[in-house]
C-alpha positions as CSV (number, residue, x, y, z in Angstrom):
1,X,8.9,-2.2,9.4
2,X,9.9,0.2,6.8
3,X,10.3,-0.3,3.1
4,X,11.1,2.2,0.4
5,X,12.8,3.3,-2.7
6,X,11.2,0.3,-4.5
7,X,8.6,1.0,-7.1
8,X,6.2,-1.9,-7.2
9,X,3.5,0.0,-8.9
10,X,4.3,-0.6,-12.7
11,X,1.9,-2.7,-14.6
12,X,4.9,-4.8,-15.9
13,X,5.3,-6.1,-12.4
14,X,8.9,-5.1,-12.0
15,X,10.7,-3.2,-9.1
16,X,14.0,-2.2,-7.8
17,X,15.9,-4.3,-5.2
18,X,19.2,-3.5,-3.6
19,X,21.2,-6.4,-4.9
20,X,24.9,-5.9,-4.5
21,X,25.2,-3.4,-1.7
22,X,27.9,-3.9,0.8
23,X,27.1,-4.8,4.4
24,X,28.3,-3.4,7.7
25,X,27.6,-4.8,11.2
26,X,28.3,-1.5,12.7
27,X,25.9,1.3,12.6
28,X,23.4,2.9,15.0
29,X,21.5,6.0,15.4
30,X,24.6,8.1,14.8
31,X,25.0,6.3,11.4
32,X,22.1,8.4,10.1
33,X,24.5,11.3,9.8
34,X,24.5,12.6,6.3
35,X,21.6,10.3,5.2
36,X,18.4,12.1,4.2
37,X,15.5,11.4,6.4
38,X,12.9,8.9,4.9
39,X,10.9,10.9,2.2
40,X,13.0,14.0,2.6
41,X,14.2,13.9,-0.9
42,X,10.8,13.8,-2.5
43,X,8.0,16.4,-2.5
44,X,4.9,15.7,-0.3
45,X,1.7,14.6,-2.0
46,X,0.5,18.2,-1.7
47,X,-2.2,17.3,0.9
48,X,-2.7,19.8,3.7
49,X,-0.7,19.1,6.8
50,X,-3.4,18.7,9.4
51,X,-3.9,16.7,12.6
52,X,-6.6,14.7,10.9
53,X,-4.3,13.7,8.1
54,X,-1.6,12.8,10.5
55,X,-3.9,10.6,12.6
56,X,-5.0,8.8,9.4
57,X,-1.5,8.2,8.2
58,X,-0.4,6.9,11.5
59,X,-3.4,4.5,11.6
60,X,-2.4,3.2,8.2
61,X,1.2,2.7,9.6
62,X,-0.3,0.8,12.5
63,X,-2.1,-1.6,10.1
64,X,1.1,-2.2,8.2
65,X,3.3,-2.9,11.2
66,X,0.7,-5.2,12.7
67,X,0.1,-7.1,9.4
68,X,3.8,-7.5,8.8
69,X,4.4,-8.9,12.3
70,X,1.7,-11.5,11.6
71,X,3.2,-12.4,8.2
72,X,6.7,-12.8,9.7
73,X,5.4,-14.9,12.6
74,X,3.5,-17.2,10.2
75,X,6.8,-17.9,8.3
76,X,8.6,-18.6,11.6
77,X,5.9,-20.9,12.8
78,X,6.2,-23.0,9.7
79,X,9.9,-23.8,10.2
80,X,10.7,-27.3,11.3
81,X,12.5,-27.3,14.6
82,X,12.4,-30.9,15.9
83,X,14.4,-34.0,14.9
84,X,11.0,-35.7,14.8
85,X,10.2,-33.6,11.8
86,X,12.7,-35.6,9.8
87,X,15.6,-33.2,9.9
88,X,19.2,-33.8,11.0
89,X,20.7,-32.3,14.1
90,X,22.6,-29.8,12.0
91,X,19.5,-28.8,10.1
92,X,17.7,-28.4,13.4
93,X,20.3,-26.0,14.8
94,X,20.2,-24.0,11.5
95,X,16.4,-23.9,11.4
96,X,16.1,-22.8,14.9
97,X,18.5,-20.0,14.3
98,X,16.5,-18.8,11.3
99,X,13.3,-19.0,13.3
100,X,14.8,-17.1,16.2
101,X,16.0,-14.3,13.9
102,X,12.6,-14.0,12.3
103,X,10.9,-14.0,15.7
104,X,13.1,-11.2,16.7
105,X,12.1,-9.2,13.7
106,X,8.4,-9.9,14.4
107,X,8.9,-8.6,17.9
108,X,10.5,-5.4,16.6
109,X,7.4,-5.0,14.3
110,X,5.3,-5.0,17.5
111,X,7.7,-2.5,18.9
112,X,7.1,-0.4,15.8
113,X,3.3,-0.8,16.4
114,X,3.8,0.4,20.0
115,X,5.9,3.3,18.8
116,X,3.2,4.3,16.3
117,X,0.7,4.2,19.1
118,X,2.9,6.6,21.1
119,X,2.9,8.9,18.1
120,X,-0.9,8.6,17.8
121,X,-1.3,9.5,21.5
122,X,1.0,12.5,21.2
123,X,-1.1,13.8,18.3
124,X,-4.4,13.3,20.0
125,X,-5.3,9.8,18.9
126,X,-5.7,6.3,20.6
127,X,-4.1,2.9,20.1
128,X,-5.3,1.4,16.8
129,X,-4.9,-2.3,15.8
130,X,-7.6,-2.9,13.4
131,X,-6.8,-4.2,9.9
132,X,-8.4,-6.3,7.2
133,X,-8.1,-10.0,7.6
134,X,-5.5,-11.9,5.5
135,X,-4.9,-12.0,2.6
136,X,-4.7,-8.2,2.3
137,X,-5.1,-7.0,-1.3
138,X,-2.6,-4.7,-2.8
139,X,-5.1,-1.9,-2.9
140,X,-5.1,-1.5,0.8
141,X,-1.6,-0.2,1.2
142,X,1.2,1.8,-0.4
143,X,3.3,-1.2,-1.1
144,X,1.2,-2.1,-4.2
145,X,1.9,-5.8,-3.1
146,X,-0.4,-8.0,-1.2
147,X,0.3,-9.0,2.4
148,X,-0.2,-12.6,2.8
149,X,0.4,-15.6,5.1
150,X,2.8,-18.0,3.6
151,X,5.4,-20.7,4.8
152,X,9.1,-20.1,5.0
153,X,10.8,-20.5,1.5
154,X,12.7,-18.3,-1.0
155,X,9.6,-16.9,-2.5
156,X,8.4,-15.7,0.9
157,X,11.8,-14.2,1.7
158,X,11.8,-12.4,-1.6
159,X,8.5,-10.9,-0.6
160,X,9.9,-9.9,2.8
161,X,12.9,-8.3,1.1
162,X,10.5,-6.1,-1.0
163,X,8.6,-5.1,2.2
164,X,11.8,-4.0,4.0
165,X,13.8,-2.6,1.0
166,X,15.7,0.6,1.9
167,X,14.1,3.9,1.1
168,X,17.4,5.6,0.2
169,X,18.2,5.8,-3.5
170,X,21.2,3.5,-3.8
171,X,22.9,3.7,-7.3
172,X,24.0,0.1,-6.7
173,X,20.4,-1.2,-6.7
174,X,19.3,-2.1,-10.2
175,X,15.7,-2.9,-11.1
176,X,14.9,-6.5,-11.1
177,X,11.9,-8.5,-12.2
178,X,9.7,-9.9,-9.5
179,X,10.2,-13.6,-8.8
180,X,8.3,-15.7,-11.4
181,X,6.6,-18.0,-8.9
182,X,6.0,-15.7,-5.9
183,X,2.3,-15.4,-6.6
184,X,2.4,-11.6,-6.9
185,X,-1.0,-10.1,-7.1
186,X,-2.5,-7.8,-9.7
187,X,-0.9,-4.4,-9.5
188,X,-3.2,-1.5,-8.3
189,X,-2.5,2.2,-8.1
190,X,-1.9,3.8,-4.7
191,X,-0.6,7.3,-3.7
192,X,2.6,5.9,-2.2
193,X,5.2,3.5,-3.7
194,X,6.7,2.4,-0.3
195,X,6.2,2.3,3.4
196,X,9.3,4.4,3.7
197,X,7.5,7.1,1.8
198,X,4.5,6.7,4.1
199,X,6.7,7.4,7.1
200,X,8.2,10.3,5.1
201,X,4.8,11.8,4.7
202,X,4.1,11.4,8.4
203,X,7.3,13.2,9.1
204,X,6.4,15.9,6.7
205,X,3.0,16.5,8.3
206,X,4.6,16.6,11.8
207,X,7.1,19.1,10.5
208,X,4.5,21.4,9.0
209,X,1.9,21.5,11.8
210,X,2.6,24.0,14.5
211,X,4.4,22.1,17.3
212,X,2.6,23.7,20.2
213,X,-0.8,23.1,18.4
214,X,0.0,19.4,17.6
215,X,1.3,18.2,20.9
216,X,-1.6,19.0,23.3
217,X,-0.5,17.3,26.5
218,X,3.3,16.6,26.2
219,X,4.2,13.4,27.9
220,X,0.6,12.2,28.4
221,X,-0.4,8.8,27.2
222,X,3.2,7.7,26.5
223,X,4.1,4.2,27.1
224,X,7.6,3.6,28.5
225,X,9.9,0.6,28.7
226,X,9.2,-0.2,32.3
227,X,5.6,-0.8,31.6
228,X,5.4,-2.3,28.1
229,X,8.7,-4.2,28.2
230,X,9.9,-2.6,24.9
231,X,13.4,-1.4,25.7
232,X,13.6,0.8,22.7
233,X,10.2,2.5,22.7
234,X,10.5,6.3,22.7
235,X,8.0,8.5,24.6
236,X,6.9,11.2,22.1
237,X,6.6,14.6,23.7
238,X,7.6,17.0,20.9
239,X,8.7,17.2,17.3
240,X,12.3,16.1,18.0
241,X,11.2,13.0,19.8
242,X,8.6,12.2,17.1
243,X,11.4,12.5,14.5
244,X,13.6,10.1,16.7
245,X,10.7,7.6,16.8
246,X,10.4,7.6,13.1
247,X,14.1,7.3,12.6
248,X,14.2,4.3,15.0
249,X,11.5,2.5,13.0
250,X,13.2,3.0,9.7
251,X,16.7,2.3,11.0
252,X,15.6,-1.1,12.4
253,X,13.6,-2.0,9.3
254,X,15.6,-1.0,6.3
255,X,19.0,-0.1,7.7
256,X,21.0,2.7,6.3
257,X,23.1,3.3,3.1
258,X,25.7,0.8,4.4
259,X,23.0,-1.7,4.7
260,X,23.3,-2.9,8.3
261,X,23.4,-6.6,8.7
262,X,21.1,-6.4,11.8
263,X,18.3,-4.4,10.0
264,X,15.3,-6.5,8.9
265,X,16.4,-6.1,5.4
266,X,19.9,-7.3,6.2
267,X,18.7,-10.3,8.2
268,X,16.2,-11.5,5.6
269,X,19.0,-11.1,2.9
270,X,21.4,-13.2,4.9
271,X,18.8,-15.9,5.6
272,X,17.9,-16.0,1.8
273,X,21.4,-16.5,0.8
274,X,21.9,-19.3,3.3
275,X,18.7,-21.1,2.2
276,X,19.5,-20.7,-1.5
277,X,23.0,-22.0,-1.0
278,X,21.7,-25.4,0.5
279,X,19.1,-26.0,-2.3
280,X,19.7,-28.1,-5.4
281,X,19.8,-26.3,-8.7
282,X,16.4,-26.6,-10.6
283,X,16.5,-28.9,-13.8
284,X,16.5,-26.0,-16.1
285,X,19.4,-24.1,-14.4
286,X,19.3,-21.2,-12.0
287,X,16.3,-19.0,-12.1
288,X,16.9,-15.3,-12.7
289,X,15.8,-12.4,-10.7
290,X,16.6,-13.4,-7.2
291,X,15.9,-10.7,-4.8
292,X,19.3,-10.6,-3.2
293,X,21.3,-10.7,-6.5
294,X,22.2,-14.3,-6.1
295,X,21.7,-16.8,-9.1
296,X,19.7,-19.3,-7.1
297,X,16.0,-19.0,-7.8
298,X,12.8,-19.8,-6.1
299,X,12.6,-23.3,-7.6
300,X,15.8,-24.2,-5.8
301,X,14.3,-22.6,-2.6
302,X,11.3,-24.9,-2.9
303,X,13.5,-27.9,-2.6
304,X,15.7,-26.4,0.1
305,X,12.6,-25.2,1.9
306,X,11.2,-28.7,2.2
307,X,13.9,-29.4,4.6
308,X,13.3,-26.2,6.5
309,X,9.5,-25.8,6.6
310,X,6.3,-27.8,7.1
311,X,4.0,-27.9,4.0
312,X,1.8,-25.2,5.5
313,X,-1.3,-23.8,3.8
314,X,-1.2,-20.3,2.0
315,X,-3.6,-17.9,3.7
316,X,-5.6,-20.4,5.7
317,X,-9.1,-19.6,6.9
318,X,-11.7,-21.5,8.9
319,X,-14.8,-19.5,7.9
320,X,-14.7,-17.3,4.9
321,X,-15.2,-13.6,5.9
322,X,-16.8,-10.9,3.9
323,X,-13.5,-9.0,3.7
324,X,-11.5,-11.9,2.3
325,X,-10.6,-11.7,-1.3
326,X,-13.1,-13.5,-3.5
327,X,-11.9,-16.1,-6.0
328,X,-13.4,-14.1,-8.8
329,X,-11.1,-11.2,-8.1
330,X,-7.9,-13.3,-7.4
331,X,-8.0,-16.8,-9.0
332,X,-6.5,-19.5,-6.7
333,X,-3.3,-19.8,-8.8
334,X,-1.3,-18.0,-11.4
335,X,-1.7,-14.3,-11.1
336,X,-3.4,-14.1,-7.8
337,X,-3.6,-15.2,-4.2
338,X,-4.2,-18.7,-3.0
339,X,-6.4,-19.4,0.1
340,X,-6.8,-22.7,1.9
341,X,-9.9,-23.6,4.0
342,X,-9.1,-25.5,7.2
343,X,-11.5,-28.4,7.6
344,X,-9.8,-30.9,9.9
345,X,-11.7,-30.9,13.2
346,X,-8.7,-30.8,15.5
347,X,-7.1,-28.0,13.4
348,X,-10.3,-26.0,13.4
349,X,-10.4,-26.2,17.3
350,X,-6.7,-25.1,17.5
351,X,-7.1,-22.2,15.0
352,X,-10.2,-20.9,16.7
353,X,-8.3,-20.9,20.1
354,X,-5.3,-19.2,18.5
355,X,-7.5,-16.4,17.0
356,X,-9.3,-15.9,20.3
357,X,-6.1,-15.6,22.3
358,X,-4.5,-13.4,19.7
359,X,-7.5,-10.9,20.0
360,X,-7.3,-11.1,23.8
361,X,-3.6,-10.2,23.7
362,X,-4.4,-7.1,21.5
363,X,-7.2,-6.1,23.9
364,X,-4.8,-6.3,27.0
365,X,-2.1,-4.4,25.1
366,X,-4.4,-1.6,24.0
367,X,-5.9,-1.3,27.5
368,X,-2.4,-0.8,29.0
369,X,-1.6,1.9,26.3
370,X,-4.9,3.8,26.7
371,X,-4.5,3.9,30.5
372,X,-0.7,4.1,30.6
373,X,-0.6,7.2,32.8
374,X,-2.4,5.4,35.5
375,X,0.0,2.5,35.3
376,X,3.0,4.8,35.4
377,X,2.0,7.2,38.1
378,X,-0.9,5.6,39.8
379,X,-3.0,8.6,38.9
380,X,-6.2,6.6,38.9
381,X,-5.5,4.9,42.2
382,X,-3.7,1.7,43.3
383,X,-6.5,-0.5,41.8
384,X,-6.4,1.1,38.4
385,X,-2.5,1.1,38.4
386,X,-2.5,-2.6,39.3
387,X,-5.0,-3.4,36.5
388,X,-2.9,-1.6,33.9
389,X,0.3,-3.4,35.0
390,X,-1.5,-6.8,35.1
391,X,-3.0,-6.5,31.6
392,X,0.3,-5.2,30.2
393,X,2.1,-8.3,31.6
394,X,-0.7,-10.7,30.5
395,X,-0.4,-9.4,26.8
396,X,3.3,-10.1,26.8
397,X,2.9,-13.6,28.4
398,X,0.1,-14.5,26.0
399,X,2.3,-13.4,23.1
400,X,5.4,-15.4,24.1
401,X,4.1,-18.5,26.1
402,X,0.7,-19.2,24.4
403,X,0.5,-17.7,20.9
404,X,4.0,-18.9,19.9
405,X,3.7,-22.6,20.8
406,X,0.1,-22.7,19.5
407,X,1.2,-21.3,16.1
408,X,4.0,-23.7,15.9
409,X,1.8,-26.6,16.8
410,X,-0.9,-25.7,14.3
411,X,1.6,-25.8,11.5
412,X,2.1,-29.5,12.3
413,X,-1.6,-30.4,12.1
414,X,-3.4,-31.5,8.9
415,X,-5.6,-28.9,7.2
416,X,-8.0,-31.4,5.8
417,X,-6.5,-30.9,2.3
418,X,-4.2,-33.8,1.4
419,X,-0.5,-32.9,1.7
420,X,-1.1,-29.5,3.3
421,X,-0.8,-28.6,6.9
422,X,-3.0,-26.1,8.8
423,X,-1.8,-22.7,9.7
424,X,-3.0,-19.9,12.2
425,X,-5.2,-17.3,10.5
426,X,-4.6,-14.3,12.7
427,X,-8.3,-13.5,12.2
428,X,-9.6,-10.3,14.0
429,X,-12.9,-11.5,15.1
430,X,-15.7,-9.0,16.3
431,X,-14.8,-7.8,19.8
432,X,-14.9,-4.6,21.8
433,X,-12.1,-2.6,23.6
434,X,-12.0,-3.1,27.3
435,X,-13.7,-0.4,29.2
436,X,-11.6,2.1,31.1
437,X,-13.2,1.0,34.5
438,X,-10.5,-1.1,36.1
439,X,-12.7,-3.3,38.1
440,X,-15.0,-4.0,35.2
441,X,-12.1,-4.6,32.7
442,X,-10.4,-7.0,35.1
443,X,-13.5,-9.1,35.6
444,X,-14.4,-9.2,32.0
445,X,-10.9,-10.0,30.9
446,X,-10.4,-12.6,33.6
447,X,-13.6,-14.4,32.6
448,X,-12.6,-14.5,29.0
449,X,-9.2,-16.0,29.8
450,X,-10.9,-18.7,31.9
451,X,-13.2,-19.6,29.0
452,X,-10.2,-19.8,26.7
453,X,-8.3,-22.0,29.2
454,X,-11.2,-24.4,29.2
455,X,-11.1,-24.4,25.4
456,X,-7.4,-25.2,25.5
457,X,-8.1,-28.1,27.9
458,X,-10.6,-29.6,25.3
459,X,-8.0,-29.1,22.6
460,X,-5.2,-30.9,24.5
461,X,-7.5,-33.8,25.3
462,X,-8.5,-34.1,21.5
463,X,-4.8,-33.9,20.5
464,X,-4.0,-37.1,22.5
465,X,-4.0,-39.1,19.3
466,X,-1.1,-41.2,17.8
467,X,-1.7,-39.4,14.5
468,X,-0.8,-36.1,16.1
469,X,3.0,-35.5,16.1
470,X,4.3,-35.6,19.6
471,X,6.1,-32.2,19.3
472,X,2.7,-30.6,18.5
473,X,1.1,-32.4,21.5
474,X,3.8,-31.1,23.8
475,X,3.4,-27.5,22.5
476,X,-0.3,-27.6,22.8
477,X,0.0,-28.8,26.3
478,X,2.5,-26.2,27.3
479,X,0.3,-23.4,25.7
480,X,-2.7,-24.8,27.6
481,X,-0.9,-24.7,30.9
482,X,0.4,-21.3,30.4
483,X,-3.0,-19.9,29.5
484,X,-4.5,-21.5,32.6
485,X,-1.7,-19.9,34.7
486,X,-2.2,-16.5,33.3
487,X,-6.0,-16.7,33.7
488,X,-5.7,-17.8,37.3
489,X,-3.4,-14.9,38.1
490,X,-5.9,-12.4,36.7
491,X,-9.0,-13.9,38.3
492,X,-7.1,-14.0,41.7
493,X,-6.4,-10.3,41.4
494,X,-10.0,-9.7,40.4
495,X,-11.4,-11.4,43.6
496,X,-12.6,-8.7,46.0
């Protein structure tokens, strides 16, 4: 993800949005020619360029990429994709296309997280996936905008467009007011105005720290496509490859001056236009200030979105955590962030399983990155290399065959609040990193997946109820079967 060039820090609640820029489907790395690097046209904050500052900035970037992937996944999970949801065949095909494009963007955010991990490893750090639980207040990040979990509609797409706005200064991008009903949080000051500037600061520090001093073991600890299944991940071995990695992140996120249609910004803008076009005009006429320059506003999007998304809760939670925003700071409606407690027993069971599998996926992914050299070269022996590859594979399979169907199913379950469906919370519960010892990690991780597979079995039994939509039952059963299969494969390898 990369946003930039958009000031969201004014107390009036306004910011710039590229509204009428032309699009181009061409583009690639070569299209960066003549375009200033992110942050290159502004002075640094003046802080010293040190390894410690670089590691801090990269950790912050990891939090952002991770949080954005979750926010995008949540919107995709909420999209209706079955005829049983009360949509036509044509709407089903359209909705599935939208969901597929958003899933692709979320996968690229995970690639960006992996790329940031490579940057961290090159500079002497380790994989970092910690972040505050949702909703994330504006004060946490340079966006000056909260990061939230919200269903797919125009207001959510407006938010995504602000996240991914191009960092280049485009004269065709006028300032526009924020959408009136997008629940924008109270503005808070922060030293950056965009994520593009954050990556620009990272680039500045890398440029001004002695290269030989910064890259202590060139090539060590670098994940490559053959291990982590990210075809575009770049091993960082020196300043040039570090800059290439940053350029890849910003290019995929914000596009370039010509506004690539396949950038995250371009994709969200296209989806927003399509959604706005099918919605009826609100009673008082078109709303002003649409993020893509169209005249259709968020009120129209709410009507259009009813055919596109389930009525999923905003920022769901099962147990209120200490780091969640208290109601006294952000009232439930109006100028703040709404949260929704999940109380339905079946939904609670499903959300708990989702969170546990999500954390387990992160544990496996981090283990593979920490021990990547053993997985690549077998430096720690065949047993250690096998464990690295097995956990890397498990993290990917959990992501695609368990977390995805679980998330989609949860969005069809009742929350316990009338008229509002549940949603996955992406809660980071307390846990530890897996130990480096391959035999110990394999046993500990295998045991955990067996426990979760038993949990999933209980969930599918409880979901055999005529009140549970059959698409949700089918997805829960598929997720449970896949989780049991992954657990069995790992425990079989763990057997002496």
